[in-house]
Residue, then its C-alpha position, 0 to 999 in steps of 0.5 A: x498557506x503553502x500546497x505542502x502544509x495541507x498536503x502533509x496535514x491530510x496525510x496524517x489525518x487519514x493516517x491517523x482514521x486509517x490506523x482507528x479503523x485498523x486497530x479497532x476493525x480491521x486487525x482484529x476480524x482478520x485475525x478470524x482468518x487463516x493465516x494465508x487468508x489473513x495475509x491476503x486481505x492485507x496484500x490486497x490493496x496493494x492491486x490498487x497502486x495502478x493508480x499512480x499511473x494517473x501520474x503519467x496523464x496530463x490532465x490529472x497531473x498538469x505539468x508533472x515532472x517526468x522523471x518523478x511521474x515515470x519511475x513512481x508509476x512503474x513502481x506502483x504498477x509493479x507492485x500491483x502486479x506483485x500484489x495480485x500473484x500474491x493474492x491469488x497465489x495466498x487464495x489458491x495455496x500456491x508455495x510461492x505465494x508468501x514469496x510473491x507477498x514478501x517481495x511485493x511488500x518490499x517493492x512497495x514500501x521500498x517506492x513509498x520511501x523513496x517516492x514521498x522524498x522525490x515527490x517533494x524535491x521534484x515538487x510533485x505536489x504542486x502538480x497532482x491536481x485532480x491526482x491529489x487524493x491519491x497520495x493522501x487518502x489512498x496513501x495511509x491504508x497502503x502504509x499501514x498494509x506494508x507494516x501489517x503485511x511485515x508483521x504477518x510475513x515475519x510470524x510465517x505460519x506461526x500461531x494456530x489457527x482453530x475453528x476460524x481463530x488465529x492465535x499468536 
């Protein structure tokens, strides 16, 4: 069987599992936080996107096409830096924090939308080696985090946060 089949099946399985965890555990628990604290929780995982730099390491991704590895590593790193700024800003109440969260979410989402088809066309999956689990296991929660960030950012500060409960 082709590696792409295993990749897709694992990705879809982990996406399903992360959706279950999000729906039953993470989303309801995050609803008890203030709007900025809640958004920071969902932006935080994007700080780990520096894992994409592993595509540039020959032992982790032998023979990886450079045009794919460089653009993906750069976009992942940019997203991680924006996420760190947004996270700190949201925790500290900075006025620009939501703007950073928007930028992080847009850049990261565009990167994911571009990287997956680019990976397929460049044949990157056959070069993943030990990097295999980064897009398969880490990719799905990052996709979910982007979706949730979009939802929370579109809502803005709407709703009522009172005694630990935020209602929309």
